[in-house]
Steps between C-alpha positions, in 0.01 A plus 500: 500500500432812289254764615212596271318830558241699309688817410297784350236249392739249340647183651874523555734233630813584695747212482737662751240562772328248726211564732448664727705799391486861611355760269822701496686201352236468226552867409877443484451189283290711261798734466303801622619785717294493817473876523331518158222244534178444689378148569154361566498152654172308474305824468676693777760770439808411703705790641866473402590484870306170528641321194760303698229370738246421226502132409423401140390146412393311188214648298500830690401797286737795466433824317818700452495861383826660389527877537662692216596866474446733215252743368494836338661809650293743290 
């Protein structure tokens, strides 16, 4: 059965994931590099070291922020 989450305010269904699933597997499924994102799970920021132990189930809310480099050197 597919897993549906609220990702950055929008519903998103993952056909390849079933619940419960660990947060680190959700990040992988999103195609993101773990060292470049921060994740909030149901209103709580989850340290990267706890992703593998954090269980995600249907209708959970995730906010994912992707860090990017850049800027001016002047």
